[in-house]
N, C-alpha and C positions, 0 to 999 in steps of 0.2 A: 504494500500500500504506500503510495507516494504522499508526501506532505505538501501542503500548500504554503509556499514561501510568504505570500501576502499575509496569511493568517499568523504565521510565526512572527513576522515583523510587527503585526498589530498586537500580538501578545506581549512582545518585548516592549513596545512603546507604551503599553498600559502601565507597566511597572517602572519604566524609565522614560517619561515623556520628554526629558531634556535631550535625548539623543534622536528624537524623531526626525529632526531636520537632516541629520546625517544619513538616515535610512530612506528618506523620501525618494531620491532618485532610483534606488534599487527597487523599491516598492512599485513605483510607476512603471519601470521597465519590466518587472516580473509580471505585471498584470497582462501585458500584451505579448509576452515572449512565447514562442512555440515550445511545446512540451519537451522536445528533444534538445532545446538549448537552455533549459532551466538550470542545468549545472553551472552555467556561467554566472547566473545571478545568485545562486547559493554561495559560490566562491566569492563573488563581489560582496555579498552581505557579510560573510566571515571576515573579509579584509576590513570592511568598515567597522565592524564590531571590535576587531582587534585594535584598531586605532582609537575609536571613540569610547569604548566601554571597558577597556582593559583595566583602568584604574577607577572605574565607576563604583560607587558604594554598593550597588546591587549587581556587581559583575558576576558573582557566582550564580545568582538567580537567572541572569541573562544567558549565561552559558548553559544552564540546565534547560531552559526553554529551547535554545537553538539546537542543542544536541539531543533533544527529546527525552531528557531525564526527568522532566516534571510529571510525566504520566505515571 
């Protein structure tokens, strides 16, 4: 079962609204991306999170959401 990147980004921005602007471009691109190219946007999201959420107070929670450990 594949995950929806837009939903993952939305979950992350609910707990960390201050990084929403950093993820906006990835989210917008993922909405219109072909399924076979979604890996590009997952990688881009990971890069953005590494840069903007690495030292975030909720970094551990963000990582759990992104890596599906919150389920």
